[in-house]
C-alpha positions in Angstrom: 45.7 181.4 142.2 44.4 180.1 145.6 42.4 177.4 143.7 45.4 176.2 141.8 47.8 176.3 144.8 45.3 174.2 146.8 45.8 171.5 144.4 49.6 171.2 144.6 50.5 168.8 147.3 54.2 169.3 147.5 54.8 172.4 149.8 57.9 173.4 148.2 56.4 173.2 144.6 53.4 175.2 145.9 55.7 177.9 147.4 57.6 178.2 144.1 54.2 178.5 142.2 53.0 181.3 144.5 56.3 183.1 144.2 56.2 183.0 140.5 52.6 184.1 139.9 51.8 186.6 142.7 53.3 190.0 142.0 53.9 192.6 144.8 50.5 194.2 145.8 51.6 197.7 144.8 52.6 196.6 141.3 49.4 194.6 141.0 47.2 197.6 141.9 49.3 200.0 139.6 49.7 197.9 136.5 46.6 197.0 134.5 48.8 195.3 132.0 50.2 193.0 134.6 46.5 191.9 135.5 45.6 191.2 131.9 48.6 189.2 131.4 48.1 187.1 134.6 45.8 184.4 132.9 48.3 183.7 130.4 51.1 183.4 133.1 48.9 181.0 135.2 48.3 178.8 132.1 52.2 178.6 131.4 52.9 177.9 135.0 50.3 175.2 135.2 51.5 173.5 132.1 55.1 173.8 133.3 54.2 172.2 136.7 52.4 169.4 135.0 55.5 168.5 133.0 57.7 168.8 136.0 55.6 166.5 138.1 55.4 163.9 135.3 59.2 163.9 135.0 59.5 163.5 138.8 57.2 160.4 138.7 59.4 159.0 136.0 62.6 159.7 137.9 61.1 158.0 141.0 60.1 154.9 139.2 63.6 154.5 137.8 65.2 154.6 141.2 66.9 151.4 142.2 65.2 149.5 145.0 68.5 149.2 147.0 70.5 152.4 146.3 74.3 152.7 146.6 75.5 155.5 148.6 76.4 158.3 146.5 79.8 160.1 146.2 80.0 163.5 147.3 81.0 165.8 144.4 84.7 166.6 144.4 86.6 169.2 142.4 88.8 167.8 139.7 92.2 166.7 141.1 95.2 169.0 140.6 98.7 167.8 140.8 102.0 169.5 141.2 104.6 168.8 138.5 107.5 167.0 140.3 110.2 165.3 138.3 113.3 163.3 138.8 116.5 165.4 138.8 119.1 162.8 139.5 119.3 159.1 139.8 122.5 157.4 141.2 123.1 154.0 142.5 122.4 155.1 146.0 119.6 157.8 145.8 117.1 159.8 143.8 116.7 163.5 143.8 113.5 165.2 142.9 112.6 168.8 141.7 110.8 169.7 144.9 113.9 169.0 147.0 113.2 165.4 148.1 115.9 162.9 148.3 115.2 159.2 148.6 117.8 156.7 149.8 117.6 153.6 147.5 120.4 151.5 149.2 117.8 149.2 150.8 115.2 148.6 148.1 113.7 145.0 147.9 111.4 143.5 145.5 108.0 141.8 146.4 105.0 140.7 144.7 104.2 142.6 141.4 101.3 145.1 141.8 97.9 143.7 140.4 94.6 144.0 142.1 90.8 144.2 141.6 88.4 147.2 142.3 84.7 147.5 142.2 83.1 150.2 140.0 80.9 152.6 141.8 79.0 153.5 138.5 78.0 149.8 138.0 78.3 148.2 141.4 75.4 145.8 140.7 76.9 144.4 137.6 79.1 142.0 139.6 82.2 142.7 137.5 85.5 143.7 139.1 88.1 145.7 137.2 91.8 144.8 137.1 94.3 147.7 137.8 98.0 147.9 138.5 98.8 151.6 139.2 98.9 152.8 142.8 95.5 154.4 143.7 96.4 155.9 147.0 98.6 156.5 150.1 98.3 155.0 153.5 100.2 156.7 156.3 101.4 154.5 159.2 103.3 154.9 162.4 106.0 152.3 163.0 104.9 152.3 166.8 108.5 151.3 167.5 110.8 152.2 170.4 111.0 156.0 170.8 113.8 157.8 172.6 114.0 161.6 173.2 115.0 163.5 170.1 118.1 165.3 171.7 121.7 165.5 170.8 122.9 163.3 173.7 120.7 160.6 172.2 122.3 160.5 168.7 123.8 157.1 169.1 120.6 155.6 170.4 118.6 157.3 167.7 120.8 155.9 165.0 120.9 152.4 166.4 117.1 152.3 166.7 116.5 153.7 163.3 119.0 151.1 161.7 117.4 148.2 163.4 114.0 149.4 162.3 114.9 149.8 158.8 116.3 146.2 158.7 113.1 144.7 160.4 110.9 146.8 157.8 113.0 145.6 155.0 112.9 142.0 156.0 109.2 142.0 156.4 108.5 144.0 153.1 106.3 146.0 155.4 106.2 149.5 153.6 107.1 151.1 150.5 108.8 154.1 152.3 110.1 154.7 155.8 110.8 158.3 157.3 113.1 158.0 160.1 113.5 160.4 163.2 116.0 162.7 161.2 113.4 163.1 158.3 115.5 160.8 156.0 113.4 158.9 153.4 114.1 155.4 152.6 112.7 153.5 149.6 112.0 149.9 151.0 109.7 148.1 148.6 109.6 149.2 145.0 106.5 151.1 144.0 105.9 148.5 141.2 105.3 145.9 143.8 103.0 145.4 146.8 104.0 145.8 150.5 102.6 144.1 153.5 101.4 147.2 155.1 97.5 147.5 155.1 96.1 143.9 155.6 92.3 143.7 155.9 91.2 147.1 154.9 88.6 149.1 152.9 88.4 152.5 151.2 86.6 154.2 148.4 86.8 157.2 146.2 84.3 158.6 143.6 85.2 155.8 141.1 86.0 152.6 142.9 85.7 150.6 146.0 89.0 149.0 147.2 89.3 145.9 149.4 92.5 145.0 151.1 94.9 147.8 150.1 98.3 146.1 150.2 98.3 146.1 146.5 96.2 149.1 145.6 97.8 151.7 147.9 101.3 152.8 148.7 102.5 152.6 152.3 104.6 155.3 154.0 105.6 154.7 157.6 106.8 157.5 159.9 109.2 156.4 162.8 106.7 157.4 165.5 104.3 156.3 168.3 100.7 157.1 168.2 98.0 156.8 170.8 94.3 156.9 170.0 92.3 159.5 171.7 93.6 163.0 173.0 97.2 161.8 173.1 98.1 162.6 169.6 101.3 161.3 167.9 103.5 163.9 166.5 106.1 164.1 163.7 109.3 166.0 164.1 109.7 169.1 161.8 112.2 167.3 159.6 109.7 164.3 159.3 106.9 166.7 158.4 108.8 168.3 155.7 109.9 164.9 154.3 106.3 163.5 154.4 105.0 166.6 152.6 107.6 166.4 149.7 107.3 162.5 149.4 103.4 162.9 149.3 103.8 165.7 146.6 106.1 163.5 144.5 103.9 160.4 144.6 100.7 162.4 143.9 102.4 164.0 140.9 104.0 160.8 139.6 100.9 158.4 140.1 98.2 160.9 139.7 96.9 159.9 143.2 93.7 161.7 144.4 93.8 163.7 147.6 90.9 161.9 149.1 92.9 158.7 148.8 95.7 159.8 151.0 94.5 158.4 154.3 95.8 156.9 157.7 95.9 153.3 158.6 93.2 153.8 161.3 90.9 155.0 158.7 91.0 151.9 156.4 91.8 149.1 159.0 88.9 146.5 159.6 88.4 143.2 161.2 86.3 140.8 159.1 86.0 138.3 162.0 83.7 140.6 164.0 82.8 143.0 161.1 84.1 146.1 163.1 86.3 149.0 162.0 89.5 150.0 163.7 91.5 146.8 164.0 94.7 149.0 163.9 94.5 152.7 165.1 97.8 154.2 164.2 97.3 157.8 163.3 93.6 157.7 164.7 94.3 161.2 165.5 96.9 163.9 165.1 97.9 163.3 161.5 98.9 166.7 159.9 96.8 166.4 156.7 96.8 170.2 156.0 100.6 170.6 156.5 101.0 167.8 153.8 99.0 169.9 151.4 95.9 167.6 151.8 92.2 168.1 152.9 91.4 166.9 156.4 90.4 163.4 155.3 89.5 162.6 159.0 86.1 164.2 158.1 85.3 161.8 155.2 82.7 159.2 156.0 84.3 155.8 156.6 83.6 153.7 153.4 83.9 150.5 155.6 80.6 151.6 157.4 78.4 153.0 154.6 79.7 150.7 151.6 80.1 147.3 153.4 78.1 147.7 156.7 80.9 147.4 159.1 80.1 148.2 162.8 81.6 150.3 165.4 82.4 149.0 168.8 80.9 151.1 171.6 84.1 152.5 172.9 85.6 153.1 169.5 84.8 156.7 169.0 86.3 157.5 172.4 89.5 155.6 171.6 89.7 157.1 168.1 89.4 160.7 169.1 87.2 163.5 168.0 88.8 163.9 164.5 88.3 160.4 163.4 85.1 160.1 165.3 83.6 162.7 162.8 84.2 160.3 159.9 82.6 157.5 161.9 79.4 159.5 162.6 79.2 160.6 159.1 79.6 157.0 157.8 76.8 155.9 160.1 74.6 158.7 158.9 75.2 158.0 155.4 74.3 154.3 155.9 71.1 155.3 157.7 70.1 157.6 154.8 70.8 154.9 152.3 68.6 152.4 154.3 65.8 154.9 154.5 66.0 155.5 150.7 65.8 151.8 150.1 62.9 151.6 152.4 64.4 149.1 154.8 65.7 149.1 158.3 69.3 150.1 158.9 69.9 146.8 160.5 68.6 144.8 157.4 70.5 147.2 155.0 73.7 146.6 157.2 73.4 142.8 156.9 73.0 143.0 153.1 76.2 145.1 152.8 78.1 142.7 154.9 77.1 139.7 152.8 78.1 141.6 149.7 81.5 142.4 151.4 82.2 138.7 152.2 81.5 137.9 148.5 83.8 140.6 147.3 86.5 139.7 149.8 86.5 136.2 148.4 86.9 137.4 144.8 89.8 139.7 145.8 91.6 137.0 147.7 91.1 134.6 145.0 92.1 136.9 142.1 94.3 139.8 143.5 97.3 137.5 144.2 97.1 138.8 147.8 99.0 136.9 150.6 96.6 134.5 152.3 97.4 135.7 155.9 97.0 139.5 155.2 100.2 140.1 157.1 101.2 143.7 157.9 
């Protein structure tokens, strides 16, 4: 056993070998049959190790020179069954109690976009899609007055002005006002001008510029990066939960694709994340029936090599900062697996992003100014 173990260079494999062939001392002494069977056991283990090592060599040889960051395994998505109960000229009522005001709906560009397959990223082929793939949560960052009874007139006046502005700009698909009322603004069949330059990824696809691929939900609120977290009123929280539940049921949207604007926003001019920072902290994922997606590694970092400004993690807060650190670690691991420096690997990813961005802008029918 010692002779064979000394010729196994991998320490983990050597330990497994010793554990497999060395019986406890008391059994070895008492069992003559075990001692007689030991040579046959040794022969079987040696043959098995040889086959295992041969297979490992073949696997290593087949590994691509420049690996793509692997997706974390995710359980199969599950969706609640929410259906339309009543449709009138002015509103929709759904089975989970959600009521959407349809009096202000406007049309925009029909939804059509390109995605990059994560299964065959090197093939160069992008895939056409038209169904919503995710949800981005925004804060309107508009004027906020105290939510108190003596402020009713101001609350209503500001809300009406905001709704008109959002409608004119085709800025979001849905707006949730201070009272928790849900307004449909841009029809889900069309894109809205809510995400601009942005990046995300799930286990199947990479998404670039999410105006067309993701639905935009705006909450009438102000947010501040860092420890001063934005908050929703209880009515807004209930409305956002029911709206999220309905959209996920209707369009089979994965939970990991329900993210905040701060998580997806990028600046191609300086190749940095966090051009917009609304809901950089304080978004109530769990209360909306979602996992804490702040912890997900930011795809802009590990998939396309975007960088982080020195003060960004401080501005973003601890929760989004976790996703930043995880994204940086994933990029470093992929660079090490490829056998190149993180700097070189990042530059390669950035070049790929610029090529893909040109394709998306040319074929996705995206607005040229990426307004939001």
